[in-house]
N, C-alpha and C positions, 0 to 999 in steps of 0.2 A: 655289377662289378665287371671290370675289365683291366687289360694291361696296355700300357704304353711301352713300346720296345724300340730303343735306339741302338741299332747295330753299327757301332763305330768300328774303325779299322784297328783300334788298339784296345777297345773295351766294349762290353755289352752292358747297357743300362736298362733295367726293367723296373717299372713302377706299377703297382696294383692300386687302382682308385675305385671308389664307390661314390656315386652322386648322393648327396644328402640334402635336406631342406635348407641347410645353412651354407651349402657350397659343395666342397669335395673333401673326402677323407681318404688318406693313404693307408692301405691295408697291408702293404709290403713293399720292399724296395731292395734292389740288388745292383751292385756294380762289380763286374769281374773283368779282369784284363784277359785279352785273347793273345795267344802266342802268335809270333810272326811265322806263318806257315803258308804253303801254296796249295791251291787246288782242293782236292778232296780232303786232305788233311786239315786244312783251315775250316772247311765246312763241318767236318766231324767234331772239331774242337768247339765250334760255335754251337752245334746241336747239344753237346754235353753241357755247356754253360746254360743254355736255355732250359734244359731238363732240370738242372739243379736249381734254377731260379724259379720256375713256375710249373714244371711238368707234373709234379705230384699233386697239384690242385685240381686235376681233371680238366675237361675242355672248358676254356674260357674265351670270351671275345677279346680281340687284340687289334691294335692299330700299330703299323710299322712305319718308321720314318724312311724317307728317300733323300739322298743327297749325292753330290759328286758329279763327275763329267757325264754320267748316263742320264742325268735329269737336266732339262732346259726350261727356264721360265721366261716368258716373253710378254711384254705389255702391249695391249691393244686398246685404242680409243675409237669409239663409234659415236657418230652424231646422235642427237636426241631423236627418238622415234618410238613407235608403239612397242610395248614389251614383246609382243609376238614377233614383230619384224626384227627386233633386236636379237632374239634367240635364233631366228633363221639366219641372220647375218653372221652370228658367231658360229653357227654350224658350217657356213661357207668357209669361214676362217680356218676352222679345224680341218676341213677337207683339203684346203689349199696347202696347209702346212704338212699334212700327211702325204699328199701327192700319191705316188705309186708305191710308197713304202708299205710293207706288211709287218714290219717288226717294231711298230710304235704304238704306245697307248697315249691318248690325248684327252684332255679335259679343260674346262675353263671355269672361272668363277668371276662374279661381278664384284669389284672392289668399291665402286662408287656409281650411283645413278645420277643423271643430270639434275642440277639444281641452279639457283640463281647465280652462284659463283662459278660453277664448272658446268658448262652446257653440254658435256659429252658423257657417254658411258665410259667408265674405266674398268677394263677387264684384264685378267691375267690368264694366259694360256700355259698349261703345263704339258711337257712332252717327255716321255720316258721310254727307254728301250725295253721291249718286252722280256728279253732274256734277264735283264737286271731286276725288273719288277717281279717276274715270275719266280726267279730264284729266291728272292726274299720271302715271298708269300709261301713258296713250297717249304722253305726252311722252317717257318713257324708252324705250318700245317703238320709237318712230320713230328713236331714237338707236342702235338695234341691241341694246338691253339686254333680258335676259329677266327680267321683273319677277316675283319669287317672293312678295313680301309688301309690304303697305302698313301701317305700324305708327305709332301715335301717338308723337310725339317723347318723351313722358314715359317710355315703356318703353325707348326707345333710351338715354335718359339713365341710367335705372336699370341697364341692361346695361353701359354704360361704367363706371359706378361699381363694380358688383359684380365686374367683371373686373380692376379696378385696385386695389381696396382690400380689406383683410380686414374681416370682420364686426365692426362696432363696437357698443358698448353704447348703450343709450338709443335715441332716435329721431333720425334724420338727415333733413334736408330738402335735396333737390337742386333747384336753381333755374337754369334756362337762360334767360338774358335775350337774346332775339333782337331784331331791329329792330322788328317789329310784333307779335310774340307772345311770351308767356312760358309755359314748361312747367315743371311742378312734380311731384316724386315724393317721397313720404314713405316712408322705409325704417326698419324696426325689426327688429333681430336678423338683418340680412342679407336680409330679405324685404320686398317691396313691399306696402304696406298702403293706399296712397291715391295717386291721380294726378289732376292737373287741368291745364287749359290755359286761357289768357286772351288776349284780343285787346288786349294792351298790352305795350310793351317799351321798348327804348332810344330809340325815336322820341320818347318823352316828353321826353328831354333836348333833342332838336332843336327840339321845339315851344316849350319854355320859352326857349331861346336865341333862336330866331327872333322870338318875341313881344317880348322885351326889346330886341334890337338891330335889329328891323325888317328881318330878312333872310329870304331864301327858305329852304326846308327843306334844299336841297342846300348852300347856303352855311353854314347853321347847323350842319349835320353836320360840315363841314370845320373850323369853329371849335371844335366840341366835341372832335374828335379831336386837334386841335393844342393847345388851351388848357385843356380841362376838368380840374379837379383838386379832389377833395373832401378832400384831406389838407392839411397845412400847406404854404404856398408856399415856393418856394426863395428868394424875396426879398420885401421889403415891397411892391414894386409888384404882385407876383402876388397877395398877400393882399388887395389892393384891386381885384382883377380884376373888371370889370363883369359877367362871366358867372358869377361864383362864386355869387351869389344864385340865379339860375335853375337852376343845376346842383344846388345843395342842395335846392331845391324839388322838382325831379324825383326826386332820390334819396329825399326824404321820401315821395313818392307810391309809390315802389317799396317802401319800408319799410312803408307802410300796407297795400299789397297783400299783402305777406308775412304781416302780422298778421291781416288779414281771412281769408286762405287757411288759416291755422292754426285760426282759430275755425270756419271752414266745415268743415274736416276733423273737428273735434271733434263737430260736429252730425251730419255724415254717418256717422261711425263710432260715434256714441253713446258717446263716450269723453271724459267731462268732465276726466279726469286727463291727457289727451294733452299732452305738453310736448316741444317740439323742443330737442334738446341741442346741435345743430351744424348749420351750413348750408354747403353747397358751391355756389359760383357757377360758371357756365359761360356760353358764348355770347359774341357780339361785345360786348354791353352790359356784360359783366363786366370789360372792359378799360378802362373809365373809371377814371382814376387815383384811388385812394383810396376806391373804392366799397365794397370789402370791409371796410376799417377803419371807414367811416362806418356801415354796416349793423351791424357788431359793436357799436359804441357805442350805436346807436339801439335795437337789439333785445336788448341785454344777453346775447348768446350768441356763441360762437366762429363766425367766418365765414372760410372759406378758398376759394381758387380750386381748382376740380376739375382734376386732371391725369389724363386718360384713358390716357396713355402710360406710366404707372408700371410696368406689367407686360407691356407690348407690345414686341415686337422691332421697332425702327425703323431697324435698321442699313442696310437697302436704300436708303431715301430719304435717310438721313444721308449716304451715299456720293455721292448724286446732288445734294447741295447743298440739303437740305431744312431748313436751320437756321432759316429765317424762320418757317415754320409750326410747327416744333418748339418755338420759343421762345414761341409763343402757343397753347398747347394747348387753352385753353377754347373757342376757335372751333370745333374739330373734334370735340367730345365727342359731339354727336348723330350725326354721320356715322360715327364709330368704333363707337358702340353699334348703329347700324343694320347695319353690316357684321358685327358679332358675332352679331346675331340671325339672320343668314342661315344660320349653322350651329348654331343653338340646337336642343336636343332637343325632343321632343314635350311634356315636362313643364315647359318654360320659361314664366315669367310673361310673356305677351305677348297683344296683341289684334291680330287680322288683319281689318281693315276692307276687305274685298275682294269683288269679284263672285264668284259661286259657281264659275264655270269656273276662275278663277285659284286659288281656295281649294282646290278638288279637286286641281289640279295641284301646289300647294304641299304638300298632305298626302301626295301621292304621293312627292315628293322627300324629305319628312321621315320618312315611315314605310315605305310599300311599297317604295320604291327600296332603302332600307337593309336591309329584310327580304330582298329579292331578292339583294342583294349578299352579305348574311350567309349566305343559303342557298347561293349559288354558292361562297363561301369554304368552307362546311361540306362541300359536295359535293367540292370539290378536296381538302380535307383527308382525307375518307373515301377518295377514290380513291388518294391518296398512301399512306394507311395500309394500304389493300388491297394495293397493289403492294409496299409494305414487308413486309406479312404474307406474301405469296407468296415474296418473296426470302428472308425469314427461315425460312419453312417449307422451302424448298429447301435452305438451308444446314443446317437441323436434320435434314432427311431424309438428307443426305449424311453428317452426323456420326453419325446412327443406323446407317447402313449400314457406316461405318468401325468403329463400336463392335461391331456384330454380327460383322463379319469378324474383329476382334481377339479376340472372346470365343467364337468358334465352337468352338474346341477345348474350352474349359471347359464350354460348353453340351452338347457331345457327351458329355463325361465325366459330367455331371450326369444326362443322359438314360440313359446306360449304368448308372449307380448306381441310378436309379429302377427300371430293368428288373431288376437284380440283387436289389433289395429286394423286388420282387413275386415273383421266383422263390424267394427265401429264405422268404418267407411261405408260398408254396404248398408248398414242400418240408417246412417245419416242420409244416404242417397234415397233410401226408400221413404223415410219421413219427409224429406224435401219434396220428392216426387208426389207424395200423397197430399201434402199441404199446398203445393203450388197451384193446382187447379182451382182451389177455393179462395185463392188470393184475391181474385176480382170481387167476389161477393163480400169478403171481409173488408175490401177497400171501399165498397159501396156503403156498407154499414158505418164504416169509419167516417166517410164523407158526410153522410146524413147526420151522424152525431155531431160533427163539427158545425154543420150548417145550423142545427138547432140552437147551438150556443152563440153563433156569431152572426146569423142572418138578421140584418137590421130591418126596421120598418121601412116600407116602400120597396122591398125586394121580395119576389115570390118565385118559387120553382114550379115550372109547368111540367117538366119531364126529366127522368133519370134513365139513361141508356147504358148498358154494359156491352162492350164490344172489343175485338182485337184492335191493336194500334193501326190507325189509318184504314180501318175496315171500310169506311164509307167511300174511300177512293180506290179500293183494290177490287180486282175482278175475283171471281171464284177460284181461278187457277192460281192467282197470286196468294190468296188466303190459304189454299191448300199447301202451296210450296213453303210459306212461312211457318206453317204448323209443323212441317217435317224437318225444315232446315234448322230452326232454332233449337238449341240443346243446352242442358246444364250438365256439369260434371262434378264428381267428388273424387279428390285425389290426395294422396299423402305426399307432402313436400318436405325435403330435408331442411331442418331448422325452423320450419313453420307449422308442421303438423298437418292436420286435416284441413283442406281448403275446398269450399263449395262455391260455385258461381256459374254464371252464364257464359258460354263460349263466345268470345269475340273473334279470335283467329286461332288457327291451329296448324303448325307446320313441323318440319323435322327438327328444328332447332329449339323452338319454345312454344309455350301455350299461353295465350292471353285470355284472361277472364275480365268481363266488364267491370270497370271500377276498381281493379286490383293490379298489383305489380305483375310484370311478365314472369313466367315460371320457366327456367331452362329445363330442357328435356332430361339433362343429366341429374337434376335434383329431384326428379319424380321417382318415388319408391313404389314398386308394384304396378298394378294395372289401373286404368281410369274406369270409373263407373259413369256411364253416360245415359241420360234419359231426355225425352222431348221437353222443351220449355214452351210455356204459353203465357206470355206477358199480357195483362188485361188493361183496358182503358175504360174510364167512366165519363160519359158525356152528360153535363148538366145544362138543361135548357130552362131559362128563367126570364122574368120581366123585372124592370127597374123603373121606378117613377122618375121622370126627368126632373121633377122639382125636389128630389130628395136632397137632404142637406149635403153640401160640398159637391154636388153634381153627380150625375149618373156614372160618368166615366170613372171618377175616383172611387165611388162605391164598389163598382165592379172590380177595379184593381185591388182594393182592400180584400175583397172576398178571395180573389186569386192567390194573393200572398198568404192568406190565412190557411188555405187548403194545401199549400206546398210544404213538404217536410223532407229535406234532403237526407236526414239521418235515417229515415225509414224507406228511402227510395221512392217517395211520393212527389210528383211534379205536376203542378196545375198550370195550364196555358189557356189564355183567352183566345178562342178560335174565331169568334165573329160577334158583332153587335149591329143591330139595325132597328129602325122604327117599327113599333108594334102596330097591329091593326086597331089597337085601342089608343085613342088620342091621348098624348101626354106620357106615353110609356115607350120603353125601348126593350127589344128582345136581344138576349145575349146567349152564347154557348161557351162553356168552359170545359176543356178536356183535362181530366185527371188521369195520369198514367202511373202504373205501379211496376217498378223494376226489381 
């Protein structure tokens, strides 16, 4: 919560605001007239008003408005460049305007960055006399307020408008008519593009009335409030009112000031096509009856009174009987905008004409403090998530233990089956390794049995030899090497179960067994059981009568076919045939191999 304080020359306006999720809520409001005094007496009277308005609430943050001849606002345009270079150039601009002076506070804000329509930076420099700024800050500090910012009234006016109205098309002029000063803000597309203040205001009406009626300024002001009317009179007597002329003359001066300000903005912005589409009036001077309608007719554009309370929650002060100031919202526009600027983010369009010590403190509350609070919130969230993680881990660990207890029996069975699978593999390997050496003898018996059934008349066996494959053509070293290199394996394969066979090739990616599909290494479960392989051959030497039926060659081919059996891995091959030493006979050799 904080206060927006508008120290006018004829009245002090104070608004207490609090930022809410839905926008802003007014927690208190005060408008008190200040007597026309000089020097220390004026300061004492203002202090008393501030104490009555907010002093009893303890130390609160506050933003004070700046206006009048002691504040100067200047437009600066810079070509497109890197942001860092732009900030350096604006620093040069501030140094150049300050020069050798030691009694000035300066600041700048960026109103517009370069885009496809406007290729320059648009900035506004604010210059304030330190005696004026320090005096206002000191006045609030003596009231017990914590001054966070000192902002030109034009920026407060823009803040009040932006938070009360949706973005409008065209260019909107905001004009606050105070007693001795007028503040102006030009808004386009919801963004501030130009601001100005002038040492002229509603006192113009008082001067005109005082001159015509020969009254003091205080008396002229009372006449103005009671009788001034720029619209049609309620009766013929009012239409002939003697103050009607001076009031219209003063209104004409205000109209001329608006026209000259628009032309001044065109020159400053270098925008000849600048045209104002609508004007919003605020301030005490805007309450002169008929002023809005008069300016609308004189300037040929819509003119309305600014209502800064359109989107602000005023329920608190309404319950406390705040209808009087609620019915006159234009008076409080600057104070409402100042209060809203107290909670504005770092990217808000505002000027802070402050001493360096207060500016650093303001930046702390706007940036560092919120970063620290954000870091604290993040740390609390991380701590909460860590605790939540430990709790969740504990619950998951308990659930895992319950699951393991429930599935222990199944796990034990799986482990027992794995052991049985390994034992089955080892037993199968042992059986195969024991049976394989007698494979040749069994093959011989099988061949002899077949020959007894199929050997025709005219064919006789002279010799049966049992040997390693190609033994007759190999040296002793080759036969020893074959007996050690050849191997059989037993392995468990995923999806296939137990597989036994003779190794054809074995590398890091796959295992190939003779006559079987390749086995990827990733599909092998457990270890390989390997033992030496000894494949046998049977050589049959016989004789065939050349006069046998269908011929000797065909008879030998029939015998070879009958001895072959691919389903059992038996293959018979005719090795040679030649004339025998017996006339009319031929000698043949058939090799039968067992795989």
